[in-house]
C-alpha positions as a printed Julia matrix, in Angstrom:
477×3 Matrix{Float64}:
   0.15   0.02   -0.13
   1.09   3.53   -0.9
  -0.17   6.68    1.05
  -0.16   9.71   -1.49
  -0.77  13.31   -0.13
  -2.3   15.86   -2.72
  -1.61  19.18   -1.21
  -3.6   21.31   -3.28
  -4.56  25.3    -3.17
  -8.19  24.32   -1.82
  -7.91  20.92   -0.31
  -5.77  18.43    0.91
  -6.14  14.95   -0.09
  -5.29  11.69    1.42
  -5.52   8.64   -0.82
  -3.91   4.69   -0.25
  -3.32   3.0    -3.59
  -2.73  -0.76   -3.95
  -1.79  -2.06   -7.4
  -5.54  -2.54   -8.26
  -6.66   0.86   -7.31
  -7.88   3.23   -4.54
  -8.27   1.14   -0.97
  -8.99   4.49    1.09
  -9.46   8.28    0.57
  -9.8   11.16    2.93
  -9.44  15.27    2.53
  -9.4   18.19    4.26
 -10.45  21.89    3.16
  -8.21  24.98    3.13
  -9.06  28.41    3.01
  -7.45  31.32    1.19
  -7.82  34.92    2.05
  -7.43  37.8    -0.63
  -6.42  40.86    0.91
  -5.93  44.01   -1.31
  -3.27  44.63   -3.8
  -3.64  41.28   -5.45
  -2.69  39.12   -2.66
  -3.74  35.32   -1.9
  -2.26  34.01    1.31
  -3.09  31.21    3.5
  -2.13  30.54    7.2
   0.48  27.63    6.81
  -0.29  26.74   10.53
  -3.1   25.21    8.95
  -1.21  22.84    6.46
   0.04  20.08    8.7
  -3.48  19.96   10.84
  -5.06  19.31    7.27
  -2.97  16.53    6.34
  -3.67  14.8     9.61
  -7.16  15.51    9.0
  -7.27  13.95    5.57
  -5.07  10.91    6.82
  -7.68  10.37    9.86
 -10.46  10.41    6.89
  -8.56   7.63    4.85
  -7.73   5.31    8.12
 -11.07   5.76    9.31
 -12.33   4.56    5.85
 -10.34   1.45    5.7
  -8.11   0.95    8.49
  -6.53  -2.28    7.43
  -5.54  -0.92    4.14
  -4.03   2.43    6.23
  -2.22   0.29    8.73
  -0.21  -1.5     5.48
   1.07   1.5     3.99
   4.7    0.63    2.86
   5.63   4.31    1.78
   3.94   7.9     1.55
   4.4   10.13   -1.9
   3.5   13.6    -2.63
   1.77  15.73   -5.54
   1.66  19.37   -4.79
   0.76  22.94   -5.53
   3.9   24.92   -6.9
   5.22  28.45   -6.54
   3.45  28.73   -3.1
   5.96  29.82   -0.9
   6.15  30.6     3.19
   9.29  31.95    4.94
  10.31  29.17    7.77
  12.69  29.41   10.33
  15.45  27.22   11.17
  13.31  24.89   13.74
  10.61  24.63   11.01
   8.34  27.24   12.17
   6.45  29.42    9.52
   6.82  32.85    9.79
   3.66  34.89    8.85
   1.15  33.9     6.02
   2.05  32.08    2.9
   2.19  33.62   -0.54
   0.06  31.58   -2.86
   0.45  30.8    -6.41
  -1.76  33.14   -7.48
  -0.61  36.07   -5.34
   0.3   39.11   -7.55
   1.78  41.3    -5.19
   5.18  41.18   -6.28
   4.41  42.74  -10.14
   6.91  45.5    -9.77
   9.74  43.38   -8.61
   8.97  40.91  -11.25
   9.52  43.6   -13.95
  12.68  44.7   -12.36
  14.08  41.37  -11.92
  13.27  40.49  -15.72
  14.83  43.93  -16.69
  17.87  42.76  -15.21
  17.99  39.27  -17.37
  17.52  41.21  -20.31
  13.66  41.62  -20.34
  10.71  38.87  -20.3
  11.37  37.3   -23.73
  14.86  36.88  -22.8
  13.85  35.26  -19.19
  11.43  32.9   -21.18
  13.8   31.75  -23.38
  16.34  31.07  -20.77
  13.81  29.28  -18.18
  11.06  28.5   -20.4
   8.61  30.26  -17.36
   7.18  33.8   -17.28
   8.79  36.27  -14.77
   5.29  37.66  -13.26
   3.94  38.61   -9.83
   3.31  35.07   -8.81
   7.11  33.9    -9.8
   9.02  32.71   -6.44
  12.22  35.08   -7.42
   9.61  37.86   -7.66
   7.88  37.15   -4.28
  11.29  36.71   -2.64
  12.35  39.93   -3.83
   8.9   41.49   -2.64
   9.65  40.23    1.05
  12.86  41.65    0.84
  11.37  45.1     0.04
   8.75  45.12    2.17
   9.08  42.77    4.77
  12.88  42.63    5.49
  12.63  41.61    8.85
  10.46  38.24    8.12
  12.84  37.41    5.77
  15.99  37.81    7.56
  14.71  35.93   10.45
  13.89  32.82    7.98
  16.39  29.71    7.1
  14.12  28.44    4.28
  11.41  29.31    1.68
   9.5   26.1     1.23
   6.43  25.26   -0.47
   3.8   23.16    1.03
   5.15  19.76    0.18
   8.52  20.87    1.35
   7.26  22.22    4.86
   5.27  18.89    5.02
   8.4   16.79    4.34
  10.43  18.66    6.92
   7.65  17.82    9.5
   7.76  14.31    8.46
  11.44  13.53    8.3
  13.5   16.56    9.52
  15.02  17.16    6.06
  14.66  20.48    4.16
  14.26  19.52    0.34
  12.46  20.52   -2.69
  12.49  18.93   -6.06
  13.76  19.58   -9.53
  10.27  19.93  -11.05
   9.32  22.36   -8.46
  12.39  24.45   -9.14
  11.74  24.54  -12.41
   8.13  25.04  -12.58
   9.32  28.46  -10.04
  11.25  29.5   -12.88
  14.38  29.36  -10.98
  16.42  26.93  -13.56
  17.52  27.11  -17.21
  16.83  24.57  -19.69
  19.88  22.49  -18.74
  18.72  22.35  -15.22
  21.34  24.86  -13.8
  19.81  27.33  -11.51
  20.1   30.86  -12.81
  22.06  33.15  -10.21
  20.03  36.26  -10.63
  17.0   34.58   -9.94
  18.21  32.45   -6.87
  19.99  35.33   -5.58
  16.37  36.88   -4.8
  16.07  33.57   -2.41
  19.54  34.09   -0.83
  20.58  30.83    0.78
  16.99  29.91    1.65
  16.39  27.22   -1.11
  16.62  23.82    0.16
  18.62  21.1    -1.16
  16.97  19.86   -4.7
  16.57  16.03   -5.06
  15.44  14.47   -8.15
  11.33  14.02   -8.44
  10.8   10.33   -6.93
  13.56  10.25   -4.44
  13.32   9.34   -0.75
  13.55  12.43    1.37
  14.22   9.96    4.42
  12.34   7.82    6.71
   8.87   8.97    8.64
   9.78  10.06   11.93
   8.29   8.71   15.1
   6.43  11.87   16.25
   4.89  12.43   12.71
   4.0    9.05   12.22
   2.17   8.86   15.42
  -0.18  11.98   14.49
  -0.88  10.64   10.92
  -1.52   6.79   12.56
   1.38   5.21   10.33
   4.48   3.26   11.13
   7.49   5.05   11.94
  10.42   4.19    9.52
   8.1    4.31    6.21
   9.96   6.02    3.4
   8.96   9.52    2.58
   9.15  10.28   -1.05
   9.08  13.77   -2.21
   6.94  13.24   -5.53
   6.77  16.06   -7.8
   4.41  19.0    -8.78
   1.08  18.48   -9.16
   1.03  19.16  -13.32
   4.04  16.72  -13.38
   2.32  13.9   -11.19
  -1.05  14.96  -13.36
   0.83  14.22  -16.68
   2.16  10.9   -15.02
  -1.24   9.63  -13.67
  -3.27  10.28  -17.13
  -0.78   8.6   -19.06
  -0.66  11.9   -21.2
   1.15  11.94  -24.43
   1.76  14.74  -27.29
  -1.5   13.13  -28.99
  -3.12  12.75  -25.59
  -2.59  16.36  -23.76
  -3.7   16.43  -20.11
  -6.01  19.06  -18.88
  -6.92  19.14  -15.43
  -9.76  20.9   -13.38
  -9.09  21.92   -9.69
  -8.87  25.62   -8.07
  -7.54  26.36  -11.66
  -7.28  24.32  -14.83
  -4.27  23.49  -16.55
  -3.04  22.28  -19.99
  -0.06  20.2   -20.41
   1.77  18.0   -23.03
   4.74  16.1   -22.42
   7.77  16.8   -24.96
  11.17  14.92  -25.07
  13.28  18.25  -25.28
  13.27  21.44  -24.28
  11.17  23.46  -27.01
  13.4   25.9   -28.93
  11.75  28.47  -29.29
   9.55  28.34  -26.4
   5.95  28.88  -28.03
   4.63  32.64  -26.65
   1.89  31.95  -24.23
   2.97  28.78  -22.8
   5.8   27.8   -20.21
   7.92  24.86  -20.25
   8.76  22.71  -16.74
  10.71  19.51  -16.05
   8.63  16.53  -16.09
   8.59  13.92  -12.99
  10.65  11.1   -14.92
  12.34  12.44  -17.98
  11.93  15.05  -20.68
   9.58  18.25  -20.42
   6.02  19.59  -19.9
   4.85  22.51  -22.35
   2.09  23.8   -20.11
  -0.72  26.37  -20.21
  -1.77  27.12  -16.71
  -5.12  28.89  -16.68
  -6.41  31.82  -14.41
  -9.21  30.14  -12.57
 -11.43  27.05  -12.87
 -12.83  25.43   -9.57
 -12.23  28.89   -7.93
 -14.6   30.58  -10.19
 -17.4   27.92   -9.41
 -16.66  28.88   -5.53
 -16.97  32.5    -6.01
 -20.24  32.35   -8.3
 -21.41  29.88   -5.35
 -20.75  32.68   -2.88
 -22.68  35.07   -4.79
 -25.58  32.94   -5.52
 -25.84  30.93   -2.55
 -25.89  27.73   -4.6
 -23.31  25.18   -4.14
 -20.95  24.33   -6.76
 -22.63  20.76   -7.46
 -25.76  22.68   -8.11
 -24.27  25.22  -10.43
 -22.69  22.26  -12.49
 -25.96  20.92  -12.69
 -27.82  24.08  -13.77
 -24.87  24.66  -16.39
 -25.64  21.35  -18.05
 -29.14  22.69  -18.69
 -28.01  25.68  -20.71
 -27.55  25.34  -24.32
 -24.34  25.87  -25.84
 -23.32  29.74  -25.5
 -24.72  30.26  -22.4
 -27.89  32.23  -23.91
 -25.66  34.9   -25.5
 -23.39  35.23  -21.9
 -19.44  35.67  -22.17
 -17.22  34.85  -19.23
 -13.58  36.31  -18.92
 -12.07  34.01  -16.22
  -9.33  36.46  -15.28
 -10.11  36.95  -11.61
  -6.74  36.86  -10.55
  -4.99  37.96  -13.43
  -4.63  36.58  -17.05
  -2.31  33.38  -16.95
  -1.82  31.67  -20.03
  -2.0   32.0   -22.64
  -2.21  35.9   -22.18
   0.26  36.69  -19.15
  -1.52  39.93  -17.97
  -1.2   40.51  -14.08
  -3.56  43.56  -14.16
  -6.09  41.79  -16.3
  -9.38  41.55  -14.52
 -12.43  39.2   -15.44
 -16.08  39.78  -15.84
 -19.02  38.74  -17.98
 -20.57  40.23  -21.13
 -23.93  39.85  -22.85
 -26.19  39.81  -19.67
 -29.65  40.41  -19.7
 -32.46  40.18  -17.37
 -33.49  36.82  -18.44
 -30.13  35.26  -17.53
 -29.77  33.29  -14.31
 -26.94  31.39  -12.1
 -27.1   28.74  -14.46
 -26.02  30.69  -17.83
 -23.11  32.18  -15.69
 -22.08  28.86  -14.71
 -22.26  27.51  -18.1
 -20.23  30.7   -19.43
 -17.53  29.96  -16.79
 -17.26  26.34  -18.39
 -16.98  27.55  -22.0
 -14.62  30.31  -21.02
 -12.14  27.71  -19.55
 -12.37  25.52  -22.38
 -11.95  28.57  -24.84
  -8.57  29.13  -22.61
  -7.78  25.51  -22.87
  -8.38  25.71  -26.83
  -6.25  28.66  -27.26
  -3.23  26.74  -25.55
  -3.49  23.92  -27.46
  -3.71  25.7   -30.63
  -0.34  27.4   -29.43
   1.45  23.99  -28.41
   0.93  22.62  -31.95
   0.71  19.35  -30.38
  -0.67  16.38  -32.86
  -3.92  15.99  -30.15
  -6.25  13.29  -31.22
  -7.77  13.31  -27.78
  -7.6   14.81  -24.58
  -6.71  13.29  -20.97
  -9.14  14.83  -18.32
  -8.28  14.73  -14.37
  -9.6   16.4   -11.05
 -12.55  16.11   -8.76
 -15.16  17.84  -11.06
 -12.68  17.61  -14.34
 -14.19  13.88  -15.57
 -17.68  14.77  -14.88
 -20.22  16.41  -16.91
 -20.69  18.88  -18.2
 -17.26  20.16  -18.15
 -16.25  16.85  -20.01
 -18.85  17.76  -22.78
 -17.9   21.37  -22.9
 -14.18  21.0   -23.18
 -14.37  18.16  -25.94
 -17.2   20.43  -27.84
 -14.91  23.49  -27.76
 -11.83  21.8   -28.61
 -13.63  19.29  -30.88
 -11.48  16.57  -29.36
 -12.83  13.3   -27.52
 -12.0   13.52  -23.99
 -10.5   10.16  -21.82
 -11.76   9.7   -18.7
  -9.74   7.41  -15.9
 -11.73   5.52  -12.96
 -10.26   7.85  -10.29
 -10.27  11.06  -11.59
  -7.4   11.5    -9.13
  -4.44  11.64  -11.35
  -2.23  13.99   -9.34
  -2.52  11.12   -6.53
  -1.58   8.45   -8.8
   1.41   9.93  -10.49
   2.66  10.11   -6.7
   2.02   6.66   -6.08
   3.66   5.71   -9.41
   6.78   7.64   -8.4
   6.74   6.42   -4.94
   6.04   2.88   -6.16
   9.42   3.04   -8.29
  11.26   4.77   -5.21
  10.77   1.62   -3.06
  10.46  -1.14   -6.06
   6.95  -1.7    -5.74
   5.2   -3.02   -9.19
   2.59  -0.57   -9.81
   1.09  -0.02  -13.27
  -1.26   2.92  -14.3
  -3.8    0.78  -16.46
  -4.01  -1.79  -13.61
  -4.42   0.55  -11.0
  -6.35   3.51  -12.37
  -7.66   2.16  -15.91
  -9.6    4.32  -18.66
 -13.03   4.55  -17.7
 -14.42   5.98  -21.16
 -14.04   8.01  -23.72
 -16.57  11.29  -24.33
 -16.76  11.79  -28.29
 -18.24  15.49  -28.79
 -21.73  15.96  -30.37
 -20.63  17.18  -34.02
 -23.3   19.72  -34.32
 -22.18  21.27  -30.77
 -18.82  21.2   -32.11
 -19.86  23.17  -35.03
 -22.16  25.85  -32.72
 -19.22  26.39  -30.57
 -16.91  26.98  -33.69
 -19.69  29.84  -34.64
 -19.09  31.47  -31.58
 -15.58  31.77  -31.53
 -15.19  35.17  -33.1
 -17.67  36.96  -30.57
 -15.78  35.26  -27.8
 -12.4   36.37  -29.01
 -13.62  40.03  -29.71
 -14.85  40.28  -25.76
 -11.49  38.99  -24.93
  -9.54  41.48  -26.97
 -11.8   44.2   -25.67
 -12.06  43.31  -21.99
  -8.21  41.99  -21.48
  -6.69  45.66  -21.51
  -8.92  47.27  -19.14
  -7.48  46.16  -16.18
  -4.12  46.76  -16.28
  -4.24  50.51  -18.01
  -2.36  49.35  -21.19
């Protein structure tokens, strides 16, 4: 048995896998605050209790499976950091991946390296307000005492591994996604300098960080000494866990959405609008990380009083085109393929006869159009899409993204590709025999209705015109 911990922005998930599938699962929610100034923060003191609670849920569901765990593996959100003392104590709130406060620092760093395009060619990443180096530079400029008191800048996964093993480490997929390394894997001095000596030891994805300490084991209900495997970033794990390939790119739906296609070599040139990160096993990922997905449904839920599942059901009842409503999903700034920190979202085409169902449908269609834009830029020879995410394999999202892109969508049984990928990495680390198609087989393939594909094609010009009109409004350009 292998326990995986998927540390997302909204939820911490614990899943126990055996070679035939999931034996138990549990989860615990996390809260994010959004102070003014483009900030997105979490209390890192809640991360470990969320891990403990998620494990307790899995243990309660299947005590025998949980007791048989032989290794722990991780998948985790990237570009979220917290300053940590030498004793492992978080110093203040964590800056989430979606935090945009460091836009000015990002611009100055990019200029020092020859401009944004030069950085994109060098690292494959976009040096914007979400970048780890920019966040570190913001801390140095605005909260120097906090930064000076810290020993490490850690991601949620890194902090959990420190708690479990006593060893401060990260992995190369995280470092790459943070934009700190170049195409050869070497750290970029000008970017790492912003962190100072606070970058922990870098391991290969899937490496064993160490044995589980007795104190952490007691809190989690596990045997002490089991190997703790660092795993990789969430997208790298999802690509593994969906079996994605160039002919079948991965599309995930979670707090945000992501389009990723594995490539053997670092692309030269890197396509405008996409980023490149290191894969979990070999090669690279050509990625389009989008601005929002599930987070937009959560926002709409708070606005309407309808839970996200009800909103999904209402969206399914709306015809393609959402009755003329077009959503612009840039509530936290526009990420791939636009990369405009100052952009803001909205809805156009509203009238008095529209309701929450139309808004929900418009959100699904907007995210699917962003996926389509990324797909076109990637030039991947896609014949289908591999879907994942808690809601990412369910209707109506599966139907909408398939119809907007015109591609069949492939769904696996669990819908938990990040956890499945983490399990594969952990299994390899301890020499266990786990195969993706046995542990998480393909459930079905959803083929889009041809008339719906044609209808969305007809709506493309109006959606693109709305995007071009609204995109510059938020940042004054």
